[in-house]
N, C-alpha and C positions, 0 to 999 in steps of 0.2 A: 562412335557417338560420343558427343561431349557430355559432361556433367549437367550443364543446363538444358540439353535436349532430352537427357533421361528424366530431368525434373519435369520438364514440359509433359512428356508422356504420362508419367505418373499423375500429374495434375489434370489433364484431360480425362484419364480414368476415374479419378475422384468425382470430377464434375458430372461424368456419364452415370455412375453409381448413385450419386445423390440424386439425380433427377430420376432415375429408374425406381429407386426405393421409395421416393415420396408419392409416385402416382397421384400428383395433384395437379397435374397440367403445368407445372412450373416450367418455364423455359430454361434453356441452357444458360442464358445470361444471367437469370437470378441465381441459379445454382453456382455460376461462376462467381457472383456477388458474394454470395454465402460464404464459400471457400475463402475468398480474399478477405472478408470481414473477420472471420475466425482467426485467420493468420495475423492480421492487424491488430487484434485483440491480445493474442498471445504475445506479440512484440510490445505490448504496451503503447501503440501508437494511438490507440482510441480505446474507449470502453463503452460498454452498454449500447453497442451498435445493433441497430435493428434493421433488417431486410424489408424494405417497402417500396413499392413501384407505383410510379405515376408518370405519365406523359401527356402533352397536349400540343397541338398546332405545330407539329413537326414540319420544318421547311418553310415557316413563316417567321417573322420579325419577333413574334411573341411566343416561340416554341419554347418549351421547358420539358426537363425530363430529370428524374430522381431515382435511384435504385436503393438508397438507404441512408441512415442518418444516426447520429449519437449526440447526446447532450451529457456533458461532463457533470460529476457529483456536485461541483460547486457552481455550475451553470455559467463558468466563465469562458467555456469553449464549446462550440457547435461543430460538428464534423458533419460534411455532406458528401455523398458517394453517388458517382455516376459510372456506369460501365459500358465500355465499347469493346464488345466481344464478338468475334467471328469464328466460328468453328473452323478449325485447320489442322491438317496432320502434321505441318511443320510450322516453325515459328516465323511468322510473317513481320513485316515492318508497318508501322502506322504513320501517316504523314501528319504535318502539323495542322493542315485544314481540318482534318477529323479532330484533333486535339481542341483546336479553337472552337469547333461547333458545340463539342461536349461542354467546354467551359461556359459558353454562352448559355446552354440549355439548363446547367446546374445553377448558375448565378440568377437567371430568370426565375427559376423555381423559388430561390431565397428571396428575391426581391418581392415576388407576388404575395409569398406567405408572410413575410415579416413586415411589410409595409402595405400590402393591399388586401389582407383579409381574405386570402385564396380559400381558407376553409369554408367560406360561405358558398363557394362553387362545389364543394364536394360532398359525396355522400357519407354520413357518419360511418358507414361500413367500409369506406375507403382506408386502405393500410397507412396512408399518409395523413388522414383528417386530423388525427391527435397531434401529430408533428406540427402541422400548419397552425393548428388552434394554439398550441404553445408559443410558437414563435410570435405568433400576433398578440397574445394575451398574457403571457406569464411575466409577472413583475420581476421574478427572480431573475430571467433571462435578460429583462431590460436593464436591470441594476448592476448585473455582474458580468454580462458579456465582454470579454476582450478580444478573442479572435474567433473568426470563422475559416476553417479549413475545407476547401473544395477537394476531394481526391477523385482523379480521374483513373479508373481502374480499367486495364486493358491486358488481353492475352497476348500482345504483340510487342515487338521491340519499339522503343522510341529513341530516336537520336536528336530531334529538334530542340529548340529553346522551350523553357519552361513558361507559359504565360506569366506576365506580371500580375502582381496582386490588383484586384479591383476594389475600387471605392464606391460603395452604393449607399448614397445618402449618408456618408460619413462613417459607415461600417465598412471596415477593410476585409476583404475575402482573399485569403491566400491559396494558391493552386499547387497542387502537387499531383504528379504524374506517376502511378504506380504500374509500371509496365513489367513483362515477364522477367526482366533481369533483376528488377528490384524485389520482386516476390521471391525469385531464387535466393537472392542475397538475405532476404528476411529469413527465409527458412534455414539457412546456414548460421547466420549471426544473431537471430531473435531481436533483431532492432533494425530499423533504417538509419543509416548514417545521415548527418546533415551535410549536404553538397551545395556550396555556395558559389555562385557566378557573381562576381563583384560588379560586373558591368550592369547587372539588373538593379543594383543598388546605386548606380550612378557614382560610384567612387572609383579612384585609381591609387590606392595606397602605395607610396613608394617604401620600398624596404631594403634592408642591408642584410645579405646572406653572411652568416657567421662561420668561420672555419672552426668547428667545436673540437676537432681530433678525436672525436669519439664515433664508433661505428653503431651506436644506439640510437642516435637521433642527429638531425640537422636543425639549425637555429636560424631564426629570422627576426629582425627588430624592424618595427614599423609603427605608425600611429593611425587611428581611425577616428572618424567624426562621432560625436556623441550620439547623433540621430541614427547612425548606423547600428550601434549596439542597442539603442532602444528598440529599433525595428526588429532585430534579431530577437529580443526578449518577447516583443509583441506576437512575432510569429511562432516561435518555437517553445517559449515559456521554460518550464523546468527541464524539457529535454535538452536544452542548451548547455545545462548546468549538472548533468548526470554525474560527472566526474567530481563536481564541487563537494565539499564536505559539510556545508551548512546550508539551510534554507536562508531566505530573505530575513534579515535581522529586524525589519521594519525601520522606523526611524528612532528607535529608542536609544541605540548607541551613539555615542559622540561621533564617531567616524562618519557614519551615514547621515547624520544631521549636518556634518561639515560639508559632505558632498553635495546635499541639497542646497546649503547655504551658498556654496560656491556657485553652483549653476544659476542661482537665482540673482546673485548680486555681482559676482566677478567671473562670468563664463569663460572669458579669455584667459584667466589665471588657471584653469583647470589643468592644463599640460604641466605647469609647474609645480602645482599642489598635490597631485594624485600620483601614485606609484605606478597605476596603469594595471594592464591585464596580462595574466599568464594564460597561455592557452595551448592545447595540443592539438595535433591533426594527423591525419594518414599521409596526406599528400598536399603540395602546394605547386600550382601552375603560375609561372612567371610569363611576362610577356618577352619579346624578342631580346629587348636590352637587358633582360635579367634584373630589372630593378623595381618593376611594378608587379603586384600581386594581381593575378586575374581570376583565380578560383582557389578554393580551399575544400579539401576532402575530410569530411568527418571532423569538423571543428568541435572542440569541447573547451569550455571555459573553466580552468582548473582554480585559478586565484583570480578574483575580480568579479566574482558572482555578486557581491553586495553592490559593487559599483555600477554593474549592468541593470540589476533590478532597479536601484535608486534612479538611474537616468531614465528608465521607462516610466516609473511612477511620477517623477518630476515633469517628463515631457507633457503630462496632461495639462499642467498649469504654466508650463513655460517653454513651448516647443521653439518659439523664437531664439530664446537663449541657448537652447540645445544646438543651434545651428552653429555657434562660436565654439562649442567645446570640442577639443581635441585630446584623445585618450591614448597614451603610450601602450604599445602592445608587444608582447614577446611571445612568439610561436615557436614550439618544439615539435618537428616532425618526427614521430616515432617509427624507427625503422624496423624494431623486432617487436611485433605484437604480443608474443608470449611473455615479455617483460614490461608490458605497458602499465600494469597495476602497480608494480613497485616504483617505476619511473614517475607516473603522476602522483603517487602518495608522497615521493620526496620533492616533487616540485611544489606541492601543497605545503610541504613542511618547511622548505627553505626559501620560497619565494614570498611567503606572505609575511608582511611586517606591519600591516594596518590594524585589522581586527584579530586578535592572537589566535593562533591554531594550537589546539593541544593534541596529544597523542591519541585520545579517543576519537576526536574528529578526524585525524588523518586514517584511521581505519574504518571509517564509516562506509566505505564501498568494499570491505572485505567480504567475500562470498558468504562466509558463515553469518555475518550481520544481515546480510541481503535476505538470507533464508530465514533467519529469526523474525525479521520484518513482515515476511510473507505470512508466516504462521499468525503473528500476531493480528493480521488483518482478517484472518477468516475462522480463527478459533474462537468460537463463543465460550463463555463460562457456562457451567451446568447451573440449573435452577437449585436454590438452596432453601432451608428453612426460613431463612431471614428475608429472602428476596426471590420473587418470580421473575424479575426483570434480569434477562441475560444480556451480557455485555462484552466488550472486548478489553484486553490489556494492551494498551498502545506502547510499541516500542519506538522510541523517538530516536531512530537510527542516524538521521542527520539533524544536527542541532537546530532547535527551534521549529522543526517540522510540525509539531503538534500546535504550537503557538499560532503558526500561520494558518492552519487548517481551522483552528477555533476562531480566528479573526474573520476568515472568509465565511464562516458559518454563523456569525454573530450580527448579519445584516437584519435579521428579524427575531423576535424572541421565540416563536415557535420551532425556527430552523435551529437556533442555538441550543434550545432544549433537546430536540432530537438528537444532536451531536453528542451533547453531554451524556444523555442516556445510553448513547452507543459507546462512547469513549470518557468514561468519568475521568475527572482530573487525578483523583487519587490512584487511578489504575494505569498511569503514565510512568514508564520507567526509562532511563537513559543507558548509555553503554558504561558510565561510570557505576551507576547503580547496579547494573547486571554483574560488573565484575565484584561489587561489594557481596552481593547475595552469594556468589560462588565461592569466593576467597575466604568467607566466614565458615563455609562448610567443608572445605577441601583443605588438604594438606599435603604438599609436595616437597619431598625430602631428596636432595642429590648431593652424594659424596659427604654425608655427614651434616648438611647444611639445609635448613628448611627455607626453601626459596619462596613457597606460598604458604600462607597461614593468616590467622587473624591479625598478626602484628602488621602485615602489608596493608590491611584495611586501615589501621590507625594511622598509617604513615602518610596518608593523603591520596587523593583521587589519582594523581599521575603515576606515583609510585605503584599504587595497587593495581592499576589498569594494566601497567607495563608487565606485572608479575602474571596477571591473568592472561594477557595476550600472548606471552612467550611460552607459558607453561601448561596453561589449561585449554586455551581454544584450539591447539593443533589436534587434541584427542577427542574434541567433542563430535557426536553423532547428532545431527540436527534432525529431529523428527517430532511427532506429536508428543510422545511421552517425554522427550526433553523439554518441549515447552511446557507441559503440565507441570514437571518438577521444578522448572525455573519459577513459574509463578507461585508455586507452593513456597519456595524460598524467599521469594519477595514478600509474601503474606506473612511469613515468620519473622522477617527482619522487620518489617514495619510494625507489627505488633510489639516485637520486644523493645523497638525504639521508643514506642509510645507508652509502654508499662514502665519504662525507666523514667520517664518524665523530664521536664525542663522547668525553669524558674516561672514560666508563663502557664504550666499545667495547673489543673484545679487541685491535684494533691501534690505535695512537695515530691520534688525529684529525689532519687536514691542517693544522688551525690552530684559532683561536678565532673565526672570522668565518663560520661555517656559515650565519648568517640571510643573508648577502650571496652566498656562494659558490653556494648551490645555485640560486637564481633566475637569477642572472647568467650562470652556466654553461649553463643550459637555454636562456636567450636567446640565448647566443652559438652554441650548437648550431644552433639554427634559422637564423641567419645564415649558418653554414658550410655549411648543407645547402641553401640557398635556400629554406627552408620546406617542403622535401620529405622530410621524415623519414617513414618507412613506419609510420605509426600502426597500419595493419591488420595488419602483421606482430606487433607489440607485443601488439594484442588477442588475436590467435589464439594467440600462446605465452604470454600472460600473464605475460611477463617480458621484459626487454630483453636483448639479446645479450651474451655475455661481452665481445666486441670493444667494444661501445658502453660498456659499463660501465667498462673499462679506459680507454677514450679519455676519458670523463668525469671520471675519477680524475685522469689526467694534466692534463687541462685545468684542473681545480680547483687543483692544486699550481702551475701556473704563473700561474694568475690571483691566487691568494693572494700570491704574491711581487710581482706587478706592482703590486697594491694597495698593498702595504707600501711600495713603492719610489716610488710616484706619488701618494700621498694627501697633500693640503696640510693635513690636519687630524689631530690626535692620536687622535680617535676614528673609526676606519675605519668601522664599523657606521653611525654617524650620517651619515658622508660618502656611505656606500651608499645613502641614502634620497634623495639629491639627483639631479635630472635631469642637473647637470654630470657627476657622477660616471659615470653611465651613458654619457654623450655621450664622455667621456674614454676609457673602456674600449672603446667601439665604434670610436673612431677610432686608438686608439694600441696597443691590446693586439693581438698576433699570434696568431691563432687557429691551433692545430696543424692539420697535414694531416689531411684525412678519408679518406685512402687505406684505412685499416685498418676503416673502417665502411661501405665502399661497399654492402656487401649490405644495409645498414639503411636505404638511401636509394633513393627511387623517382624517375622523372621526373615533371615537372609534367603530361606527357600521361596517365601512368598514374594519377597523383592524381586529376585532373580526370575521366578515365573511370570511375574507382571511384565517384565521386559521381553521375556520370550513369547507372551501371549499378546502383546500390544499390537504388533504388526497385523496379526489376523484380525484382531477385534477392531482395529481402525479400518481395515479393508471392509470388514463386515458392516461397520457403521456407516461407512461412506455409501456403500451400496444400498442401505436402508434409506438414507437421506435421498439419495438419487431416485429410489423408488416412490418416495413420499411425494418429491416434487413433480414426478412426471404421472403420478396418478391420478392427480387433479386435472380435470379436463381443461382443455384450452380455452373453452368458453368462459369457464370459471375464473382462469386468470385475467382474461379480458374484464370481467366483472369486478375482480379485485382492483384492477387499474383505474376503473371508473370509480369504485368506492373510495379508493385512495384519493383520488382527484376531488370528489365533492366532500369529502370529510376532512380533508387536509392531513391526514395522518400518514401519507406517503408522500415522499418528496418526488420531484418530477424524474429524478434517476431512477427511483424505485418503481414509479408507475410505468416507465419505459421497460425496465426489467421485467416487469409482470408481463407487459405486451410481447416482448421478445421470447420469453419462456412460453408464452401462449403460442405464438407462431411456430416454435420449434417442436413443441407437443403435437400440434395440429398436424403437421407435416412429417412427423416422426424423425426430427433431426437430433443429433446427440447434443446433450448438454454439457458444458464444460463445468469444472469445479467452482468456478466463480458464479456461474448462474445458479448452481445448486446452493451454495452457501448463501447467497443473496435472496434466493427464492424461500430457504427456511425462514429467514429473517423476516421477510415479508409475510409468510404464512403465520407466523407467530404474532406480528403486529397486528394483523387482521382479526385473528382469534381473541386477541386480548382485548380489542376495542368492539368488535361486532361479530361475534361468533355466527350470527345468523346468516352471514354472507355464504356460509356453507351448507345451510340447513337443507336446501331444496336438493342440493348433490347427495346429501346422506340419505334422504327419503328414496331417492331414485339409485341409490348406490349398487355397485355390482357385487357379486359374491368373490370371496378371495380366501386365502389360507386362514385358518382358524388359529388363534392364539389359545392354548389350553385354558379353560375356564377356571380351573384352580389357581393358575398362575395370576390371572387378572384379579381374582378374589384376594390372593396374597397381597397383590400390589395395592387394592383398595384398602386393606387392613392396615397395611404399611402407612399409607397416606393419612388415614383417620389419626394414627398416633402421632405423627409427626407435622401434618398439615403444610405440606410443601407445595402443592399444585394450586394453580389458579381454577376460578369457577368453571371455566370451559374445559380445562384439562380433566377435572374431576367429573364433569358430565360425561365425557368420553368413556371413562372407567364405569361410571354408573349405567350408561346405555349398553356397554359391552357385556355386562353380566345379566342382562334381561334375557329370559328364555327365548331361543330361536332368533335372536337379534343379531349374534355375531356373524352368522354366514351372510347376513345381508348388510353388514357393516361397510361402509364405503371405504376403499383402499387406503386412502390418505389418512383416514382416522386410525384404521388398524396399524398401518406402518408407524403412525406417530406413537402408538402405544408401545410398538416394537423398539423404537427410539428411547422412550421414556424407561422402559425395563432395561435396555442396555446401558443407558447413562447412569443408571442407579443400582446397577450390579445384579439384576435379576435374570 
């Protein structure tokens, strides 16, 4: 039995168990759809995917069918899903006629919903009613929609041609066939490679195969029309640029403005003026003459992402000009997959000569940074005394990622406000800043030489980042506690930087050596506390204490004078970049007493215990969060979606997430971590704005485990002393202490109490 046959058998069992467990009359086709959508979500091929079924007039010209849908967070992409499923013990083949028929059906649905107000023909209880309503009436979709993807899902093998994109009244729909082989590959690779048949784009690019003399890759030189690159970006978006190290830089930089200007005024000169595209692939198929490229397997643009994105955005205003644009293209076919990351990084480093690439950008796709980015997207900050508004710290892994998302979310004031509440500007940090935070707190000495320390931070972004990348990164363990400590380091660095001041500050700055003072003073703090600064306290409060802030100010005042008195050079900042300077400060500078910041320091035993306890506490918290989301009835999540729609407090994406959670809860399907994280955020948005949405459920709540009453009273006393909770949260506590009420308390409210207790150390 082959590996794909083993996968198919396991796949069948999963579908059968889903259908059996649900006991809801769901067909095998819908269970198949659900499994496929979960796989596509995990592979980042779609997001917020909802299983929803509708069919009409099958076998006629007006026939349509849909099995699921998804709307992206920024409403620039709509995904449609239709399933062609036939139960079989072995893997069968599906013919092109069946694929074409599925294509017609899903496109007809989109056309009816988007242009024909199909929602008027549907009952409001229909699983696709809300989607049809959004397609017809949402101004966000109308303004932002760039691409519509139609996924044809099948448990068979398909060897025919992929249907060409369809143009429906000016809206292009791209077709993808996800057959059993692609599902298998997706399960192995966690993503679907981009497979291009250039005949479908009606181009025959001539190429020259280069004898590279290397067993790592084969080289090809060619050129492609500008409309081809614009079409690729329109269809695949950022997926085409996953290996690229930067997001689109808009038209702020001179290079991108120059590209736009050339297309608009001298399109035929583009080949001469532009350095072209550097790309990688897994394989290239040539014609019989070995001079024309017919197919490209797993194309990724490594350098030239700016050119590609610019051509797409210019095409909206100058499509005719784009026909005259020719773009040079170099393709490296990587032979050894296990070495592809290093090869791609070096291609980015050496091939780019237009918009400068730095070391931090080149490391953007390092697995460590990818993991940090994932944590930054779902780890909410705790509620604090100063703010009940939880938010995220945004890690700008790919340069300008934050700016591009902000621009996409600035089409309306309300949408921009929601985005900035979720990702405040002051809570964004880059790879350079991450390296500063760490190298200010860490010291690495090898062979008597200090290779990582605060002097590296003073020496500039590039030097400091290399020191971090080469000596700190390899030893990092990326998990929730790492992220909490990282943000605590960021908060400390930003506060110390602020306390030092600048010439524009309200109060006079300590001096003109802030570049030295900030990292040096933080490094001295680490020495003074024996490396036992209480990072957990800073994370939970989202700020440093006033005592610690004052201590750092006084330390910098003394350090500033010390360096003035003990620097053998006229340029103190330049002296601060030297290891000798840091050694002098370590040995000769008298660190102030730490008595006033004793409450900001923990013991080594407490710190070690925190790291030991964290994994189990994280698992417990995740379990509580899952319980909280699933304890809310499916009908209530539907009510939440409706409330979000009419109140304007939930985005389209959030509304669809609520409906998706409702469906999964109703039919007892498993929620993934993304569902839970988004569900929690939606829950708190609703409670903050209209707690009464849940009132009826509380009255009719079910019995559940009881939190000890004395613990709730203790928390209530704690809350009265520091006033940290919002009104609706305080109301939960008050209701919970009423005699005889706890046992009737609705599960979600009780679990929220558990979460509050856990988050605040009870």
